[in-house]
C-alpha positions as CSV (number, residue, x, y, z in Angstrom):
1,M,25.8,73.3,-63.4
2,R,28.6,71.7,-61.4
3,D,27.2,73.2,-58.2
4,R,23.8,71.5,-58.9
5,I,25.5,68.2,-59.7
6,A,27.4,68.4,-56.4
7,E,24.3,69.4,-54.5
8,S,22.4,66.5,-56.0
9,A,25.2,64.0,-55.2
10,L,25.4,65.2,-51.6
11,R,21.6,64.9,-51.3
12,V,21.6,61.4,-52.6
13,A,24.4,60.4,-50.3
14,A,22.6,61.9,-47.3
15,L,19.3,60.2,-48.2
16,S,21.1,56.9,-48.8
17,A,22.6,57.0,-45.3
18,V,19.2,57.7,-43.8
19,G,17.7,55.0,-45.9
20,V,20.2,52.4,-44.8
21,L,19.6,53.3,-41.2
22,A,15.8,53.0,-41.7
23,L,16.2,49.6,-43.3
24,I,18.4,48.3,-40.5
25,A,15.9,49.5,-37.9
26,L,12.9,48.0,-39.8
27,F,14.8,44.6,-40.1
28,I,15.7,44.5,-36.4
29,V,12.2,45.5,-35.4
30,G,10.6,43.0,-37.7
31,E,12.7,40.1,-36.4
32,G,12.4,41.0,-32.7
33,A,8.8,42.2,-32.5
34,P,7.2,38.7,-32.3
35,V,8.9,37.9,-29.0
36,L,8.0,41.3,-27.5
37,A,4.4,40.9,-28.7
38,A,4.1,37.4,-27.3
39,R,5.7,38.0,-23.9
40,G,5.1,41.6,-23.4
41,P,7.8,44.3,-23.2
42,G,7.4,44.5,-19.4
43,A,8.0,40.8,-18.8
44,F,10.9,40.7,-21.3
45,L,12.7,43.6,-19.6
46,A,11.8,42.8,-16.0
47,S,12.7,39.1,-15.8
48,A,16.2,38.3,-14.7
49,T,16.2,34.7,-16.1
50,W,17.9,34.1,-19.4
51,A,17.6,30.4,-20.2
52,P,17.1,29.8,-24.0
53,T,17.0,25.9,-23.5
54,R,13.9,26.4,-21.3
55,G,12.4,29.1,-23.4
56,E,12.9,31.8,-20.8
57,Y,14.1,35.2,-22.0
58,G,14.6,38.0,-19.6
59,L,16.9,41.0,-20.1
60,L,17.1,42.4,-16.5
61,A,20.4,40.8,-15.8
62,M,21.9,42.1,-19.0
63,L,20.4,45.6,-18.4
64,A,21.9,45.6,-15.0
65,G,25.3,44.4,-16.3
66,S,25.4,47.1,-18.9
67,A,24.4,49.8,-16.3
68,V,27.0,48.7,-13.8
69,V,29.8,48.5,-16.4
70,T,28.8,51.9,-18.0
71,L,28.5,53.7,-14.6
72,G,31.8,52.3,-13.5
73,A,33.5,53.4,-16.6
74,L,32.1,56.9,-16.4
75,A,33.1,57.1,-12.7
76,L,36.7,56.5,-13.8
77,A,36.8,58.3,-17.1
78,V,34.8,61.5,-16.5
79,P,37.2,63.0,-13.8
80,L,40.3,62.0,-15.8
81,G,38.8,63.1,-19.1
82,I,37.7,66.6,-17.8
83,A,41.1,67.1,-16.2
84,C,42.9,66.1,-19.4
85,A,40.6,68.4,-21.4
86,V,41.3,71.4,-19.0
87,T,45.0,70.7,-19.2
88,L,45.0,70.6,-23.1
89,A,42.7,73.6,-23.6
90,E,43.9,75.9,-20.8
91,L,47.2,74.9,-19.2
92,A,49.4,73.1,-21.6
93,P,51.8,75.1,-23.7
94,P,51.2,75.0,-27.5
95,T,54.0,72.6,-28.2
96,A,52.8,70.1,-25.6
97,R,49.3,70.4,-26.7
98,A,50.3,69.7,-30.3
99,V,51.8,66.4,-29.2
100,L,49.3,65.3,-26.5
101,K,46.0,66.0,-28.2
102,P,46.8,63.7,-31.2
103,L,48.0,61.0,-28.9
104,V,44.8,61.1,-26.9
105,E,42.7,61.0,-30.1
106,L,44.9,58.1,-31.4
107,L,43.4,55.9,-28.6
108,A,40.2,55.9,-30.6
109,G,41.9,54.2,-33.5
110,I,43.1,51.2,-31.5
111,P,40.9,48.1,-32.3
112,S,38.7,47.1,-29.4
113,V,40.1,43.6,-29.4
114,V,43.5,45.1,-28.5
115,Y,41.9,46.8,-25.5
116,G,40.3,43.5,-24.5
117,F,43.6,41.6,-24.8
118,L,45.4,44.2,-22.6
119,G,42.6,44.0,-20.1
120,M,42.9,40.2,-20.0
121,A,46.7,40.4,-19.6
122,L,47.0,43.3,-17.2
123,V,43.7,44.3,-15.5
124,V,42.1,40.9,-14.9
125,P,45.2,39.4,-13.1
126,V,45.6,42.4,-10.9
127,I,41.9,42.3,-9.8
128,R,42.1,38.5,-9.2
129,T,45.3,38.7,-7.0
130,Q,44.7,42.0,-5.3
131,L,40.9,42.2,-4.8
132,G,39.8,38.6,-5.1
133,G,37.1,37.0,-7.2
134,P,37.4,35.3,-10.5
135,G,39.1,38.3,-12.2
136,P,36.8,38.8,-15.2
137,S,34.2,41.1,-13.8
138,A,32.3,44.3,-13.9
139,L,35.2,46.2,-12.5
140,A,37.6,44.8,-15.2
141,A,35.2,45.8,-17.9
142,S,34.7,49.3,-16.3
143,V,38.5,49.9,-16.3
144,V,38.9,48.9,-20.0
145,L,35.9,50.8,-21.1
146,A,37.1,53.9,-19.2
147,V,40.2,54.0,-21.3
148,M,38.2,53.4,-24.5
149,V,35.8,56.3,-23.6
150,L,38.5,58.8,-23.0
151,P,39.2,59.9,-26.6
152,T,35.5,60.8,-27.2
153,L,35.2,62.5,-23.8
154,V,38.4,64.5,-24.1
155,S,37.9,65.6,-27.7
156,V,34.4,66.9,-27.2
157,A,35.3,68.5,-23.8
158,V,38.3,70.3,-25.3
159,D,36.0,71.7,-28.1
160,A,33.5,72.8,-25.5
161,I,36.1,74.6,-23.3
162,E,37.7,76.3,-26.3
163,A,34.3,77.5,-27.4
164,V,34.0,79.7,-24.3
165,P,34.7,83.3,-25.4
166,R,38.0,84.7,-24.4
167,S,36.3,87.7,-22.8
168,Y,35.0,85.4,-20.0
169,R,38.6,84.7,-19.0
170,D,39.7,88.3,-19.4
171,G,36.8,89.5,-17.3
172,A,37.6,87.0,-14.5
173,R,41.3,88.0,-14.5
174,A,40.3,91.7,-14.4
175,L,38.3,91.0,-11.3
176,G,41.4,89.5,-9.6
177,A,40.7,85.8,-10.1
178,T,43.6,83.4,-10.4
179,E,44.1,81.1,-13.4
180,W,42.5,78.2,-11.6
181,Q,39.6,80.3,-10.2
182,S,39.0,81.5,-13.7
183,I,38.8,78.0,-15.0
184,A,36.8,76.5,-12.2
185,G,34.4,79.4,-11.6
186,V,33.9,80.8,-15.2
187,V,35.2,78.5,-18.0
188,L,33.8,75.2,-16.8
189,P,30.3,76.5,-15.9
190,A,30.1,78.3,-19.3
191,A,31.1,75.0,-21.1
192,R,28.8,72.8,-19.1
193,S,26.4,71.9,-22.0
194,G,29.3,70.8,-24.1
195,L,30.8,68.9,-21.2
196,A,27.4,67.2,-20.5
197,A,27.2,66.2,-24.2
198,A,30.7,64.7,-23.9
199,V,29.6,62.6,-21.0
200,I,26.4,61.5,-22.8
201,L,28.4,60.5,-25.9
202,G,30.8,58.6,-23.7
203,I,27.8,56.7,-22.3
204,G,26.8,55.8,-25.8
205,R,30.3,54.6,-26.6
206,A,30.4,52.5,-23.5
207,V,27.0,51.0,-23.9
208,G,27.7,50.0,-27.5
209,E,31.1,48.3,-27.0
210,T,31.2,44.6,-27.5
211,M,34.5,42.8,-28.1
212,A,36.5,44.2,-25.3
213,V,33.7,43.7,-22.8
214,I,33.2,40.0,-23.8
215,M,36.9,39.4,-23.2
216,V,37.0,40.8,-19.6
217,A,33.5,40.9,-18.2
218,G,33.0,37.2,-17.5
219,N,29.7,37.0,-19.4
220,A,27.6,35.4,-16.7
221,A,23.8,36.1,-17.3
222,Q,23.1,37.0,-13.7
223,L,22.4,40.0,-11.6
224,P,25.7,41.4,-10.3
225,D,26.0,41.6,-6.5
226,S,29.4,43.3,-6.4
227,P,31.9,45.0,-8.8
228,L,34.0,41.8,-8.7
229,A,31.2,39.6,-10.0
230,P,31.1,38.6,-13.7
231,V,28.4,40.2,-15.8
232,R,27.0,40.1,-19.3
233,T,26.0,43.2,-21.2
234,L,23.4,43.7,-23.9
235,T,25.9,43.7,-26.7
236,A,27.8,40.7,-25.4
237,N,24.5,38.8,-25.1
238,V,23.8,39.3,-28.8
239,A,27.4,38.6,-30.0
240,L,27.8,35.4,-27.9
241,E,24.6,33.6,-28.9
242,M,23.6,34.9,-32.3
243,A,25.9,32.4,-34.2
244,Y,23.9,29.4,-33.0
245,A,20.5,30.8,-32.2
246,T,17.4,29.8,-34.1
247,G,13.7,30.3,-33.9
248,E,12.4,32.1,-30.8
249,H,15.9,32.3,-29.4
250,A,17.1,34.3,-32.4
251,Q,14.0,36.6,-32.1
252,A,14.8,37.2,-28.5
253,L,18.3,38.3,-29.5
254,F,16.9,40.7,-32.1
255,A,14.6,42.0,-29.4
256,T,17.7,42.6,-27.3
257,A,19.1,44.5,-30.3
258,I,15.9,46.6,-30.4
259,V,16.4,47.6,-26.7
260,L,20.1,48.5,-27.4
261,F,19.2,50.5,-30.5
262,V,16.6,52.5,-28.6
263,L,19.0,53.2,-25.8
264,V,21.7,54.5,-28.2
265,L,19.3,56.6,-30.2
266,A,17.9,58.1,-26.9
267,L,21.4,59.0,-25.7
268,N,22.3,60.7,-29.0
269,A,19.0,62.6,-28.9
270,V,19.7,63.8,-25.4
271,A,23.2,64.9,-26.4
272,G,21.7,66.9,-29.3
273,L,19.1,68.5,-27.0
274,V,21.8,69.5,-24.5
275,R,23.8,71.2,-27.2
276,R,20.9,72.8,-29.2
277,P,20.4,76.0,-27.2
278,A,24.0,77.2,-27.5
279,R,24.1,76.2,-31.2
280,A,20.9,78.3,-31.8
281,R,22.5,81.3,-30.0
282,R,25.6,81.0,-32.1
283,R,23.6,80.8,-35.4
284,R,21.6,83.9,-34.4
285,G,24.8,85.8,-33.6
286,A,23.4,86.7,-30.1
287,A,25.7,88.0,-27.5
288,P,26.7,85.3,-25.0
289,A,25.0,85.3,-21.6
290,A,26.8,85.8,-18.3
291,P,29.4,83.2,-17.4
292,S,27.2,81.9,-14.5
293,T,24.4,80.9,-16.9
294,A,26.0,80.4,-20.3
295,A,26.2,77.0,-21.9
296,E,28.5,77.1,-24.9
297,P,28.6,74.1,-27.3
298,A,31.3,71.6,-28.0
């Protein structure tokens, strides 16, 4: 009896979460669809002019800003995150790992406004004095986002590396490989699906960040012509203008939210697809493939 009650409670909780997500999606689509229908998705996405006072709504500048900031953050975070994950999973002694891994994960608990404040106080002045430009820029936002992405990237990458069977390492050592050769030639290729999922989830984290980006990106609705130029991202566009938007302007912001919603869902779907084959092999209990082709999950 208790098992049935617990099962029913869990089913209700799961369906409630799905229902809330569906209601949010329906509300956003219902509010933003009129602008997309009136102007056309192509014109809405391809125009670089965002001027609500003139009734012009184009997301190209914000799409470019989000892309530049996200790619810059990944260029900084991925090498550092993978190196940190390899160190924690393969090289660090147990005592050091017990201290360092929680510290890295603790970064995820810091409010984004704190990252934004640190970016304003430390990153922006350095960029302004050393590299030129106004300071708040795509580069500043990329640096701040790189730090914010690290906990997700490192955590998933560590799990992916630890999921590689011990026999892979033992086989490489038996063939005469050094520790680094074993890591670079066997462990990392075998964990590549989990590492790819870590990168994709990091992209989703970067695309969805708002407050820290608003504080350091400059928020200019224009196509960026250099990393030192101020940019505005999709999330910042909604957060900055929703408080006073009305009518078609508000509908255009909801349409922006639709684009952002679709992007995040697509990224999560891709991450799931990347990890699915290895999960299926583990559920079936199949023997792992050779290190050169295996793709173990995070």
